[in-house]
Backbone as CSV, one residue per row, in Angstrom:
resi,resn,N_x,N_y,N_z,CA_x,CA_y,CA_z,C_x,C_y,C_z
1,GLN,-57.228,-15.536,37.913,-57.699,-16.428,36.905,-58.113,-16.128,35.593
2,VAL,-57.813,-16.734,34.768,-58.157,-16.531,32.989,-59.075,-17.548,32.546
3,GLN,-59.877,-17.431,32.098,-60.881,-18.404,31.370,-60.856,-18.120,29.803
4,LEU,-60.412,-19.181,29.244,-59.998,-19.318,27.636,-61.458,-20.071,26.949
5,VAL,-61.742,-19.589,26.094,-62.889,-20.835,25.235,-62.441,-20.387,23.474
6,GLU,-62.292,-21.288,23.071,-62.012,-21.257,21.293,-63.280,-21.632,20.805
7,SER,-63.448,-21.040,19.687,-64.342,-21.364,18.551,-63.863,-21.085,17.545
8,GLY,-64.835,-21.604,16.391,-64.468,-21.666,15.156,-64.140,-22.594,14.148
9,GLY,-63.735,-23.768,15.002,-63.390,-24.826,14.257,-64.550,-25.277,13.166
10,GLY,-64.087,-26.576,12.614,-65.131,-27.161,11.977,-64.434,-28.048,10.650
11,LEU,-65.197,-28.654,9.785,-64.583,-29.285,8.754,-64.660,-28.545,7.477
12,VAL,-63.766,-28.440,7.028,-63.378,-27.595,5.754,-62.597,-28.520,4.635
13,GLN,-62.696,-28.047,3.299,-61.820,-28.785,2.392,-60.493,-28.024,2.036
14,ALA,-59.492,-28.748,1.551,-57.952,-28.256,1.449,-58.250,-27.057,0.782
15,GLY,-57.665,-26.112,0.763,-57.441,-24.761,0.426,-58.206,-23.874,0.834
16,ALA,-59.334,-24.063,1.846,-59.907,-23.119,2.361,-59.168,-22.353,3.447
17,SER,-60.090,-21.300,3.816,-59.608,-20.363,5.106,-60.267,-20.875,5.990
18,LEU,-59.637,-20.318,7.435,-60.619,-20.722,8.645,-59.981,-19.492,9.778
19,ARG,-61.056,-19.075,10.349,-60.450,-17.935,11.493,-61.237,-18.316,12.621
20,LEU,-60.146,-18.994,13.653,-60.418,-19.406,15.015,-60.624,-17.986,16.002
21,SER,-61.232,-18.165,17.079,-61.522,-17.296,18.046,-61.026,-17.821,19.249
22,CYS,-60.502,-16.901,20.252,-60.286,-17.419,21.592,-60.859,-16.253,22.529
23,ALA,-61.969,-16.656,23.135,-62.676,-15.465,24.321,-61.972,-15.528,25.584
24,ALA,-61.693,-14.544,26.034,-61.194,-14.745,27.352,-62.044,-13.839,28.368
25,SER,-62.076,-14.369,29.479,-62.697,-13.826,30.715,-62.178,-13.832,32.010
26,GLY,-62.570,-13.531,32.882,-61.880,-13.202,34.289,-60.827,-11.921,34.233
27,ARG,-59.503,-12.128,34.573,-58.673,-11.245,34.928,-58.431,-10.371,33.400
28,THR,-58.018,-9.323,33.536,-57.548,-8.691,32.377,-56.301,-9.237,31.590
29,LEU,-56.146,-9.389,30.214,-55.095,-10.155,29.666,-54.096,-9.097,29.224
30,ASN,-53.939,-7.714,30.020,-52.865,-6.718,30.284,-51.822,-7.808,30.323
31,HIS,-50.307,-7.374,29.665,-49.186,-7.867,29.982,-49.109,-9.565,29.918
32,LEU,-49.986,-10.235,29.245,-50.118,-11.478,29.022,-50.006,-11.748,27.715
33,ALA,-48.845,-12.467,27.284,-48.844,-12.666,25.764,-49.746,-14.105,25.502
34,MET,-50.037,-14.266,24.168,-50.901,-15.438,23.962,-50.465,-16.162,22.920
35,GLY,-50.776,-17.423,22.769,-50.640,-18.326,21.918,-51.497,-19.269,21.131
36,TRP,-51.246,-19.773,20.109,-51.929,-21.057,19.808,-51.279,-22.164,19.475
37,PHE,-51.714,-23.275,19.880,-51.019,-24.730,19.640,-52.083,-25.556,19.108
38,ARG,-51.539,-26.624,18.813,-52.393,-27.865,17.806,-51.812,-28.963,18.284
39,GLN,-52.848,-30.100,18.477,-52.380,-31.191,18.656,-53.424,-32.399,17.837
40,ALA,-52.707,-32.860,16.889,-53.161,-34.140,16.107,-53.080,-35.329,16.816
41,PRO,-54.091,-36.287,16.847,-54.263,-37.780,17.340,-53.065,-38.395,17.313
42,GLY,-52.004,-38.752,18.220,-50.956,-39.675,18.109,-49.745,-38.819,18.026
43,LYS,-49.965,-37.428,17.910,-48.731,-36.595,17.642,-48.337,-35.781,19.012
44,GLU,-47.329,-34.951,19.071,-47.090,-34.311,20.257,-47.725,-32.921,19.813
45,ARG,-47.913,-31.750,20.789,-48.447,-30.975,20.688,-47.582,-29.898,19.991
46,GLU,-48.112,-28.974,19.062,-47.383,-28.351,18.226,-47.301,-26.896,18.283
47,PHE,-46.777,-26.015,18.661,-46.672,-24.455,18.397,-47.020,-23.713,16.953
48,VAL,-48.222,-23.031,17.116,-48.428,-22.296,16.248,-48.094,-21.106,15.743
49,GLY,-48.205,-20.143,16.758,-47.815,-18.867,16.831,-48.023,-18.215,18.041
50,ALA,-47.545,-17.109,18.275,-47.979,-16.314,19.783,-47.845,-14.907,19.295
51,ILE,-48.458,-14.260,20.297,-48.450,-12.442,19.996,-48.274,-11.956,21.450
52,SER,-47.466,-10.737,21.487,-47.150,-9.997,22.669,-48.392,-9.134,23.123
53,TRP,-48.337,-8.803,24.447,-49.543,-8.179,25.243,-49.825,-7.251,24.501
54,SER,-48.893,-6.329,23.746,-48.928,-5.040,23.139,-49.188,-5.183,21.640
55,SER,-49.286,-6.375,21.282,-49.472,-6.781,19.678,-48.421,-6.277,19.016
56,GLN,-47.157,-5.861,19.478,-45.974,-5.466,18.606,-45.293,-6.682,18.087
57,THR,-45.467,-7.699,18.866,-44.632,-8.922,18.389,-45.419,-9.975,18.211
58,THR,-44.888,-10.615,17.064,-45.871,-11.760,16.737,-44.528,-12.979,16.635
59,TYR,-44.802,-14.136,16.685,-43.716,-15.165,16.678,-44.511,-16.272,16.326
60,TYR,-43.605,-16.944,15.081,-44.058,-18.201,14.525,-42.898,-19.164,14.196
61,PRO,-43.335,-20.543,14.577,-42.073,-21.365,13.798,-41.908,-21.228,12.328
62,ASP,-40.989,-21.647,11.765,-40.875,-21.702,10.689,-41.918,-22.725,9.775
63,SER,-42.198,-23.650,10.350,-43.161,-24.274,9.612,-44.501,-23.732,9.567
64,MET,-44.840,-22.412,10.344,-46.076,-22.204,10.430,-46.169,-20.678,9.593
65,LYS,-44.969,-20.232,9.287,-44.863,-18.970,8.747,-45.547,-18.936,7.211
66,GLY,-46.521,-17.907,7.243,-47.017,-17.480,5.608,-48.491,-18.144,5.419
67,ARG,-48.659,-19.001,6.301,-50.243,-19.156,6.264,-51.148,-19.214,7.267
68,PHE,-50.351,-18.825,8.554,-51.256,-18.648,9.719,-50.743,-17.193,10.559
69,THR,-51.891,-16.400,10.885,-51.704,-15.358,11.552,-52.353,-15.109,12.839
70,VAL,-51.621,-14.709,13.721,-52.016,-14.489,14.979,-52.424,-12.974,15.359
71,SER,-53.782,-12.697,15.847,-53.926,-11.329,16.150,-54.700,-11.372,17.508
72,ARG,-54.853,-10.089,17.822,-55.795,-10.214,19.052,-56.551,-8.693,19.040
73,ASP,-57.811,-8.523,19.826,-58.557,-7.320,19.680,-58.670,-7.287,21.224
74,TYR,-58.042,-6.265,21.765,-58.389,-5.779,23.127,-59.777,-5.407,23.727
75,ALA,-60.262,-5.023,22.809,-61.851,-4.239,23.065,-62.690,-5.640,23.393
76,LYS,-62.510,-6.460,22.933,-63.205,-7.753,22.668,-62.737,-8.713,23.536
77,ASN,-61.461,-8.548,24.133,-60.751,-9.539,24.870,-60.643,-11.019,24.098
78,THR,-60.092,-10.714,22.651,-60.263,-11.961,22.073,-58.801,-12.202,21.016
79,LEU,-58.600,-13.266,21.339,-57.466,-14.045,20.502,-58.017,-14.336,18.969
80,TYR,-57.185,-14.254,17.837,-57.455,-14.944,16.581,-56.468,-15.548,16.141
81,LEU,-57.052,-16.686,15.270,-55.910,-17.199,14.242,-56.752,-17.286,13.187
82,GLN,-56.042,-16.623,12.310,-56.552,-16.958,10.809,-55.354,-17.788,10.002
83,MET,-56.422,-18.804,9.658,-55.418,-20.026,8.746,-55.758,-20.047,7.276
84,ASN,-55.067,-19.918,6.318,-55.267,-19.892,4.894,-54.686,-20.990,4.251
85,SER,-54.981,-21.444,3.200,-54.769,-22.517,2.236,-54.284,-23.801,3.194
86,LEU,-55.615,-23.954,3.805,-55.793,-25.466,4.699,-55.168,-26.625,3.961
87,LYS,-54.438,-27.367,4.597,-54.123,-28.550,4.140,-54.730,-29.752,5.196
88,PRO,-54.688,-30.822,4.408,-55.296,-32.117,5.704,-54.091,-32.276,6.572
89,GLU,-52.997,-32.188,6.470,-52.127,-32.065,7.845,-52.262,-31.047,8.616
90,ASP,-52.984,-30.026,8.335,-53.403,-29.161,9.633,-54.645,-29.476,10.494
91,THR,-54.923,-30.848,10.242,-56.208,-31.271,10.892,-55.718,-31.673,12.440
92,ALA,-56.319,-30.825,13.338,-55.837,-31.276,14.769,-56.669,-30.309,15.541
93,ALA,-56.681,-30.658,16.877,-57.082,-29.697,17.606,-56.440,-28.615,18.096
94,TYR,-57.138,-27.146,17.980,-56.307,-25.963,18.346,-56.548,-25.446,19.752
95,TYR,-55.791,-25.086,20.408,-55.727,-24.511,21.517,-55.196,-23.060,21.927
96,CYS,-55.875,-22.321,22.465,-55.292,-21.045,22.738,-54.681,-21.015,24.184
97,ALA,-53.516,-20.345,24.584,-53.283,-20.092,25.974,-52.640,-18.973,25.996
98,ALA,-52.484,-18.853,27.482,-51.747,-17.155,27.717,-50.670,-17.532,28.895
99,THR,-49.793,-16.469,28.683,-48.498,-16.690,29.396,-47.909,-15.301,29.729
100,SER,-47.418,-15.119,30.962,-46.714,-14.054,31.277,-45.154,-13.962,30.928
101,GLY,-44.717,-15.329,30.412,-43.501,-15.161,29.774,-43.072,-14.623,28.306
102,GLY,-44.052,-13.828,27.839,-43.822,-13.152,26.691,-43.967,-14.003,25.524
103,PRO,-44.100,-13.581,24.401,-44.538,-14.379,23.139,-43.268,-15.483,22.631
104,TYR,-42.103,-15.461,23.388,-41.134,-16.685,22.967,-41.184,-17.687,24.063
105,ALA,-41.971,-17.518,25.121,-42.307,-18.339,26.182,-42.222,-20.065,25.671
106,PRO,-41.782,-20.985,26.190,-41.844,-22.168,25.798,-43.366,-22.760,26.418
107,PRO,-44.127,-23.738,25.654,-45.213,-24.381,26.212,-45.579,-24.531,27.660
108,ALA,-44.027,-24.749,28.661,-44.453,-25.189,29.763,-44.676,-23.594,30.383
109,ARG,-44.252,-22.504,29.983,-44.460,-21.199,30.892,-45.966,-20.695,30.396
110,TYR,-46.637,-21.668,29.886,-48.174,-20.908,29.506,-49.228,-21.471,30.808
111,GLU,-49.449,-20.307,31.352,-50.431,-20.707,32.671,-51.989,-20.998,32.570
112,TYR,-52.420,-20.406,31.425,-53.989,-20.726,31.087,-54.119,-21.155,29.734
113,TRP,-54.552,-22.037,29.387,-55.142,-22.953,28.611,-56.772,-22.999,28.037
114,GLY,-57.009,-22.896,26.768,-58.570,-23.477,26.822,-58.752,-24.775,26.412
115,GLN,-60.005,-25.301,26.075,-60.296,-26.397,25.986,-60.063,-27.235,24.548
116,GLY,-60.010,-26.203,23.522,-59.861,-26.797,22.150,-60.975,-26.538,21.469
117,THR,-60.725,-26.338,20.157,-61.556,-26.324,19.065,-60.866,-27.328,18.003
118,GLN,-62.100,-28.294,17.420,-61.260,-29.258,16.227,-61.289,-28.532,15.082
119,VAL,-60.312,-28.843,14.300,-60.375,-28.530,12.721,-59.786,-29.631,12.015
120,THR,-60.804,-30.052,10.668,-60.507,-31.094,10.180,-60.589,-30.400,8.817
121,VAL,-59.583,-31.002,8.176,-59.358,-30.585,6.727,-59.496,-31.667,5.469
122,SER,-60.338,-31.905,4.951,-60.511,-32.919,3.928,-59.974,-32.712,2.988
123,SER,-59.319,-33.739,2.179,-58.703,-33.525,0.928,-59.595,-33.615,-0.305
C-alpha cells in the first residue's frame, strides 16, 4: 500500500507561484509513475501532469504545458507540482496519485490517491 499526503495549497493572488508537495509512505515508489490531477467545484477531474518512475519522462496535456512542472525527489519520497503565473481558473482541489501504468496511464489506472489540497487563486 502507498499513502499519499498533499500539502502546500492555499490562497494566492493571480500571477503568483505555488509549489505543491505530495509525501509518500508505505511501500517504495520504485516503478510507480506519479501524477497530479485537479478538480474544481462542479467540474470534472482534470489531468495536470505526470512523471515516470525514473523521472526521464514527463507528460502534460497541452492545456497545462508551460506553467506547470512535475518533479520528484526519491530521497524524500516526495512528488512536487510547481505552478507559475497562476490564474483564477486554476482554483481547484489538487490531488496526487500513483500508478504502475506509466506516465501516460489514464486516470482509471491510478491505484493510489491522496486526499487533496485546495488551491484558491484570487483575481
